[in-house]
PyMOL Python script that loads the backbone (N, CA, C, O; Angstrom):
from pymol import cmd

cmd.read_pdbstr("""\
ATOM      1  N   MET A   1      56.099  69.256  26.173  1.00  0.00           N
ATOM      2  CA  MET A   1      55.141  69.727  26.924  1.00  0.00           C
ATOM      3  C   MET A   1      54.399  68.726  28.136  1.00  0.00           C
ATOM      4  O   MET A   1      53.765  69.280  29.033  1.00  0.00           O
ATOM      5  N   LEU A   2      54.503  67.437  28.105  1.00  0.00           N
ATOM      6  CA  LEU A   2      54.373  66.767  29.153  1.00  0.00           C
ATOM      7  C   LEU A   2      55.143  66.635  30.324  1.00  0.00           C
ATOM      8  O   LEU A   2      54.722  66.026  31.306  1.00  0.00           O
ATOM      9  N   GLN A   3      56.340  67.216  30.271  1.00  0.00           N
ATOM     10  CA  GLN A   3      57.281  67.570  31.819  1.00  0.00           C
ATOM     11  C   GLN A   3      56.479  68.627  31.928  1.00  0.00           C
ATOM     12  O   GLN A   3      56.841  68.807  33.091  1.00  0.00           O
ATOM     13  N   TYR A   4      55.769  69.425  31.772  1.00  0.00           N
ATOM     14  CA  TYR A   4      55.412  70.430  32.512  1.00  0.00           C
ATOM     15  C   TYR A   4      54.038  69.965  33.447  1.00  0.00           C
ATOM     16  O   TYR A   4      53.721  70.602  34.452  1.00  0.00           O
ATOM     17  N   MET A   5      53.397  68.958  33.046  1.00  0.00           N
ATOM     18  CA  MET A   5      52.147  68.479  33.523  1.00  0.00           C
ATOM     19  C   MET A   5      52.219  67.857  35.183  1.00  0.00           C
ATOM     20  O   MET A   5      53.259  67.463  35.710  1.00  0.00           O
ATOM     21  N   ASP A   6      51.173  67.873  35.689  1.00  0.00           N
ATOM     22  CA  ASP A   6      51.358  67.437  36.937  1.00  0.00           C
ATOM     23  C   ASP A   6      51.489  65.642  37.120  1.00  0.00           C
ATOM     24  O   ASP A   6      52.207  64.932  37.824  1.00  0.00           O
ATOM     25  N   HIS A   7      50.643  65.416  36.326  1.00  0.00           N
ATOM     26  CA  HIS A   7      50.149  64.000  35.898  1.00  0.00           C
ATOM     27  C   HIS A   7      50.251  63.570  34.644  1.00  0.00           C
ATOM     28  O   HIS A   7      49.172  63.220  34.165  1.00  0.00           O
ATOM     29  N   PRO A   8      51.267  63.465  33.880  1.00  0.00           N
ATOM     30  CA  PRO A   8      51.148  63.326  32.590  1.00  0.00           C
ATOM     31  C   PRO A   8      50.559  61.818  32.172  1.00  0.00           C
ATOM     32  O   PRO A   8      50.658  60.912  32.999  1.00  0.00           O
ATOM     33  N   PRO A   9      50.026  61.602  31.042  1.00  0.00           N
ATOM     34  CA  PRO A   9      49.298  60.831  30.481  1.00  0.00           C
ATOM     35  C   PRO A   9      50.423  59.461  30.671  1.00  0.00           C
ATOM     36  O   PRO A   9      51.584  59.732  30.978  1.00  0.00           O
ATOM     37  N   CYS A  10      50.024  58.035  30.477  1.00  0.00           N
ATOM     38  CA  CYS A  10      50.853  57.046  30.697  1.00  0.00           C
ATOM     39  C   CYS A  10      50.999  56.460  29.166  1.00  0.00           C
ATOM     40  O   CYS A  10      51.924  55.700  28.879  1.00  0.00           O
ATOM     41  N   ALA A  11      49.946  56.900  28.144  1.00  0.00           N
ATOM     42  CA  ALA A  11      49.959  56.420  26.979  1.00  0.00           C
ATOM     43  C   ALA A  11      49.003  57.671  26.271  1.00  0.00           C
ATOM     44  O   ALA A  11      48.130  58.389  26.760  1.00  0.00           O
ATOM     45  N   SER A  12      49.568  57.587  24.936  1.00  0.00           N
ATOM     46  CA  SER A  12      48.507  58.551  23.802  1.00  0.00           C
ATOM     47  C   SER A  12      48.264  58.173  22.780  1.00  0.00           C
ATOM     48  O   SER A  12      49.161  57.401  22.439  1.00  0.00           O
ATOM     49  N   ILE A  13      47.270  58.303  21.779  1.00  0.00           N
ATOM     50  CA  ILE A  13      47.410  57.654  20.159  1.00  0.00           C
ATOM     51  C   ILE A  13      48.060  58.940  19.317  1.00  0.00           C
ATOM     52  O   ILE A  13      47.803  60.134  19.470  1.00  0.00           O
ATOM     53  N   GLU A  14      48.805  58.434  18.560  1.00  0.00           N
ATOM     54  CA  GLU A  14      49.461  59.384  17.736  1.00  0.00           C
ATOM     55  C   GLU A  14      48.644  58.997  16.192  1.00  0.00           C
ATOM     56  O   GLU A  14      48.703  57.894  15.648  1.00  0.00           O
ATOM     57  N   GLU A  15      48.003  60.018  15.749  1.00  0.00           N
ATOM     58  CA  GLU A  15      47.434  60.147  14.543  1.00  0.00           C
ATOM     59  C   GLU A  15      48.153  60.450  13.425  1.00  0.00           C
ATOM     60  O   GLU A  15      49.169  61.050  13.776  1.00  0.00           O
ATOM     61  N   GLN A  16      48.109  60.336  12.436  1.00  0.00           N
ATOM     62  CA  GLN A  16      48.865  60.924  10.814  1.00  0.00           C
ATOM     63  C   GLN A  16      47.832  61.645  10.336  1.00  0.00           C
ATOM     64  O   GLN A  16      46.779  61.278   9.814  1.00  0.00           O
ATOM     65  N   PRO A  17      48.336  62.911  10.620  1.00  0.00           N
ATOM     66  CA  PRO A  17      47.665  64.325  10.052  1.00  0.00           C
ATOM     67  C   PRO A  17      48.242  64.347   8.435  1.00  0.00           C
ATOM     68  O   PRO A  17      47.410  64.630   7.573  1.00  0.00           O
ATOM     69  N   ALA A  18      49.373  64.110   8.089  1.00  0.00           N
ATOM     70  CA  ALA A  18      49.484  63.925   6.726  1.00  0.00           C
ATOM     71  C   ALA A  18      48.681  63.183   5.982  1.00  0.00           C
ATOM     72  O   ALA A  18      48.009  63.576   5.029  1.00  0.00           O
ATOM     73  N   MET A  19      48.757  61.935   6.482  1.00  0.00           N
ATOM     74  CA  MET A  19      47.928  60.884   5.723  1.00  0.00           C
ATOM     75  C   MET A  19      46.535  61.205   5.662  1.00  0.00           C
ATOM     76  O   MET A  19      46.000  61.107   4.558  1.00  0.00           O
ATOM     77  N   ILE A  20      45.756  61.619   6.771  1.00  0.00           N
ATOM     78  CA  ILE A  20      44.546  62.187   6.715  1.00  0.00           C
ATOM     79  C   ILE A  20      43.963  63.258   5.754  1.00  0.00           C
ATOM     80  O   ILE A  20      42.917  63.209   5.107  1.00  0.00           O
ATOM     81  N   GLY A  21      44.946  64.288   5.822  1.00  0.00           N
ATOM     82  CA  GLY A  21      45.125  65.443   4.834  1.00  0.00           C
ATOM     83  C   GLY A  21      45.041  64.977   3.480  1.00  0.00           C
ATOM     84  O   GLY A  21      44.346  65.604   2.680  1.00  0.00           O
ATOM     85  N   GLY A  22      45.800  63.732   3.056  1.00  0.00           N
ATOM     86  CA  GLY A  22      46.024  63.397   1.801  1.00  0.00           C
ATOM     87  C   GLY A  22      44.728  62.443   1.398  1.00  0.00           C
ATOM     88  O   GLY A  22      44.308  62.431   0.241  1.00  0.00           O
ATOM     89  N   LYS A  23      44.282  61.849   2.183  1.00  0.00           N
ATOM     90  CA  LYS A  23      42.926  60.899   1.719  1.00  0.00           C
ATOM     91  C   LYS A  23      41.897  61.835   1.655  1.00  0.00           C
ATOM     92  O   LYS A  23      41.139  61.672   0.698  1.00  0.00           O
ATOM     93  N   ALA A  24      41.620  62.879   2.485  1.00  0.00           N
ATOM     94  CA  ALA A  24      40.627  64.057   2.446  1.00  0.00           C
ATOM     95  C   ALA A  24      40.566  64.361   0.866  1.00  0.00           C
ATOM     96  O   ALA A  24      39.701  64.065   0.042  1.00  0.00           O
ATOM     97  N   THR A  25      42.016  65.185   0.701  1.00  0.00           N
ATOM     98  CA  THR A  25      42.393  65.898  -0.768  1.00  0.00           C
ATOM     99  C   THR A  25      41.874  64.837  -1.608  1.00  0.00           C
ATOM    100  O   THR A  25      40.905  65.099  -2.320  1.00  0.00           O
ATOM    101  N   SER A  26      42.442  63.536  -1.628  1.00  0.00           N
ATOM    102  CA  SER A  26      41.886  62.538  -2.586  1.00  0.00           C
ATOM    103  C   SER A  26      40.362  62.618  -2.940  1.00  0.00           C
ATOM    104  O   SER A  26      39.856  62.690  -4.059  1.00  0.00           O
ATOM    105  N   LEU A  27      39.717  62.585  -1.634  1.00  0.00           N
ATOM    106  CA  LEU A  27      38.150  62.380  -1.959  1.00  0.00           C
ATOM    107  C   LEU A  27      37.779  63.518  -2.466  1.00  0.00           C
ATOM    108  O   LEU A  27      36.818  63.430  -3.230  1.00  0.00           O
ATOM    109  N   LEU A  28      38.295  64.756  -2.271  1.00  0.00           N
ATOM    110  CA  LEU A  28      37.520  66.234  -2.627  1.00  0.00           C
ATOM    111  C   LEU A  28      37.882  66.159  -4.028  1.00  0.00           C
ATOM    112  O   LEU A  28      37.005  66.452  -4.841  1.00  0.00           O
ATOM    113  N   LEU A  29      39.008  65.822  -4.440  1.00  0.00           N
ATOM    114  CA  LEU A  29      39.486  65.654  -6.122  1.00  0.00           C
ATOM    115  C   LEU A  29      38.530  64.900  -6.632  1.00  0.00           C
ATOM    116  O   LEU A  29      37.815  65.358  -7.523  1.00  0.00           O
ATOM    117  N   THR A  30      38.357  63.616  -6.153  1.00  0.00           N
ATOM    118  CA  THR A  30      37.145  63.035  -6.921  1.00  0.00           C
ATOM    119  C   THR A  30      35.727  63.378  -7.244  1.00  0.00           C
ATOM    120  O   THR A  30      35.049  63.178  -8.252  1.00  0.00           O
ATOM    121  N   LEU A  31      35.458  63.988  -6.026  1.00  0.00           N
ATOM    122  CA  LEU A  31      34.300  64.719  -6.019  1.00  0.00           C
ATOM    123  C   LEU A  31      33.783  65.922  -6.985  1.00  0.00           C
ATOM    124  O   LEU A  31      32.736  66.230  -7.554  1.00  0.00           O
ATOM    125  N   MET A  32      35.080  66.417  -6.853  1.00  0.00           N
ATOM    126  CA  MET A  32      35.341  67.570  -8.454  1.00  0.00           C
ATOM    127  C   MET A  32      35.191  67.102  -9.655  1.00  0.00           C
ATOM    128  O   MET A  32      34.492  67.668 -10.495  1.00  0.00           O
ATOM    129  N   GLN A  33      35.867  65.960  -9.875  1.00  0.00           N
ATOM    130  CA  GLN A  33      35.962  65.460 -11.396  1.00  0.00           C
ATOM    131  C   GLN A  33      34.699  64.708 -11.393  1.00  0.00           C
ATOM    132  O   GLN A  33      34.667  64.075 -12.449  1.00  0.00           O
ATOM    133  N   LEU A  34      33.655  64.487 -10.703  1.00  0.00           N
ATOM    134  CA  LEU A  34      32.508  63.634 -10.982  1.00  0.00           C
ATOM    135  C   LEU A  34      31.425  64.409 -10.160  1.00  0.00           C
ATOM    136  O   LEU A  34      30.855  63.814  -9.245  1.00  0.00           O
ATOM    137  N   PRO A  35      31.021  66.108 -10.531  1.00  0.00           N
ATOM    138  CA  PRO A  35      29.988  66.863 -10.224  1.00  0.00           C
ATOM    139  C   PRO A  35      28.702  65.966 -10.044  1.00  0.00           C
ATOM    140  O   PRO A  35      28.128  65.855  -8.961  1.00  0.00           O
ATOM    141  N   ASP A  36      28.316  65.358 -11.166  1.00  0.00           N
ATOM    142  CA  ASP A  36      26.970  64.972 -11.642  1.00  0.00           C
ATOM    143  C   ASP A  36      26.627  63.630 -10.457  1.00  0.00           C
ATOM    144  O   ASP A  36      25.550  63.482  -9.880  1.00  0.00           O
ATOM    145  N   GLU A  37      27.526  62.982 -10.344  1.00  0.00           N
ATOM    146  CA  GLU A  37      27.740  61.685  -9.444  1.00  0.00           C
ATOM    147  C   GLU A  37      27.079  61.832  -8.182  1.00  0.00           C
ATOM    148  O   GLU A  37      27.523  62.797  -7.560  1.00  0.00           O
ATOM    149  N   LYS A  38      26.316  61.307  -7.685  1.00  0.00           N
ATOM    150  CA  LYS A  38      25.737  61.453  -6.352  1.00  0.00           C
ATOM    151  C   LYS A  38      26.920  60.566  -5.119  1.00  0.00           C
ATOM    152  O   LYS A  38      27.139  59.357  -5.054  1.00  0.00           O
ATOM    153  N   PRO A  39      27.382  61.447  -4.443  1.00  0.00           N
ATOM    154  CA  PRO A  39      28.663  60.888  -3.434  1.00  0.00           C
ATOM    155  C   PRO A  39      27.786  59.450  -2.706  1.00  0.00           C
ATOM    156  O   PRO A  39      26.580  59.378  -2.467  1.00  0.00           O
ATOM    157  N   SER A  40      28.617  58.628  -2.522  1.00  0.00           N
ATOM    158  CA  SER A  40      28.410  57.464  -1.638  1.00  0.00           C
ATOM    159  C   SER A  40      29.097  57.681  -0.469  1.00  0.00           C
ATOM    160  O   SER A  40      30.192  58.245  -0.480  1.00  0.00           O
ATOM    161  N   TYR A  41      28.495  57.236   0.688  1.00  0.00           N
ATOM    162  CA  TYR A  41      28.855  57.339   1.980  1.00  0.00           C
ATOM    163  C   TYR A  41      29.751  56.159   2.256  1.00  0.00           C
ATOM    164  O   TYR A  41      29.560  55.078   1.701  1.00  0.00           O
ATOM    165  N   HIS A  42      30.727  56.367   3.114  1.00  0.00           N
ATOM    166  CA  HIS A  42      31.603  54.953   3.423  1.00  0.00           C
ATOM    167  C   HIS A  42      32.381  55.347   4.504  1.00  0.00           C
ATOM    168  O   HIS A  42      32.582  56.539   4.738  1.00  0.00           O
ATOM    169  N   THR A  43      32.896  54.334   5.272  1.00  0.00           N
ATOM    170  CA  THR A  43      33.868  54.287   6.302  1.00  0.00           C
ATOM    171  C   THR A  43      35.260  54.139   5.961  1.00  0.00           C
ATOM    172  O   THR A  43      35.669  53.083   5.478  1.00  0.00           O
ATOM    173  N   ILE A  44      36.000  55.100   6.172  1.00  0.00           N
ATOM    174  CA  ILE A  44      37.498  55.153   5.923  1.00  0.00           C
ATOM    175  C   ILE A  44      38.272  54.739   6.940  1.00  0.00           C
ATOM    176  O   ILE A  44      38.041  55.573   7.816  1.00  0.00           O
ATOM    177  N   ALA A  45      39.187  53.827   7.443  1.00  0.00           N
ATOM    178  CA  ALA A  45      39.856  53.834   8.665  1.00  0.00           C
ATOM    179  C   ALA A  45      41.231  53.989   8.426  1.00  0.00           C
ATOM    180  O   ALA A  45      41.648  53.338   7.469  1.00  0.00           O
ATOM    181  N   LEU A  46      42.121  54.730   9.084  1.00  0.00           N
ATOM    182  CA  LEU A  46      43.385  54.928   8.831  1.00  0.00           C
ATOM    183  C   LEU A  46      43.974  54.491  10.220  1.00  0.00           C
ATOM    184  O   LEU A  46      43.387  54.535  11.300  1.00  0.00           O
ATOM    185  N   ASP A  47      45.475  53.986   9.930  1.00  0.00           N
ATOM    186  CA  ASP A  47      46.276  53.588  11.324  1.00  0.00           C
ATOM    187  C   ASP A  47      46.372  54.518  11.763  1.00  0.00           C
ATOM    188  O   ASP A  47      46.241  55.565  11.130  1.00  0.00           O
ATOM    189  N   CYS A  48      46.716  54.432  13.384  1.00  0.00           N
ATOM    190  CA  CYS A  48      47.103  54.942  14.243  1.00  0.00           C
ATOM    191  C   CYS A  48      47.970  54.036  15.030  1.00  0.00           C
ATOM    192  O   CYS A  48      48.111  52.826  14.858  1.00  0.00           O
ATOM    193  N   ASN A  49      48.617  54.910  16.059  1.00  0.00           N
ATOM    194  CA  ASN A  49      49.768  54.301  16.766  1.00  0.00           C
ATOM    195  C   ASN A  49      49.588  54.622  18.320  1.00  0.00           C
ATOM    196  O   ASN A  49      49.211  55.736  18.681  1.00  0.00           O
ATOM    197  N   LEU A  50      49.845  53.702  19.131  1.00  0.00           N
ATOM    198  CA  LEU A  50      49.615  53.858  20.630  1.00  0.00           C
ATOM    199  C   LEU A  50      51.264  54.136  21.160  1.00  0.00           C
ATOM    200  O   LEU A  50      52.238  53.410  20.962  1.00  0.00           O
ATOM    201  N   VAL A  51      51.209  55.209  21.765  1.00  0.00           N
ATOM    202  CA  VAL A  51      52.578  55.787  22.211  1.00  0.00           C
ATOM    203  C   VAL A  51      52.813  55.505  23.732  1.00  0.00           C
ATOM    204  O   VAL A  51      52.039  56.077  24.500  1.00  0.00           O
ATOM    205  N   LYS A  52      53.763  54.713  24.261  1.00  0.00           N
ATOM    206  CA  LYS A  52      53.594  54.722  25.898  1.00  0.00           C
ATOM    207  C   LYS A  52      54.756  55.358  26.070  1.00  0.00           C
ATOM    208  O   LYS A  52      55.767  55.295  25.370  1.00  0.00           O
ATOM    209  N   TYR A  53      54.474  56.227  27.435  1.00  0.00           N
ATOM    210  CA  TYR A  53      55.456  56.944  28.092  1.00  0.00           C
ATOM    211  C   TYR A  53      56.344  56.243  29.179  1.00  0.00           C
ATOM    212  O   TYR A  53      57.219  56.880  29.766  1.00  0.00           O
TER     213      TYR A  53
END
""", "prot")
cmd.dss("prot")
cmd.show_as("cartoon", "prot")
cmd.util.cbc("prot")
cmd.orient("prot")
């Protein structure tokens, strides 16, 4: 796709959608198993990669 752009970016961030989906599914299943427990809020940081062109 970048070959069709007039000014392609020199770098981009590669995220891991499978890892994000897996973590979201895990959190959802945990919430479903403990319906009476009040959910706690916390930050989750997942790795990403800088891709240089």
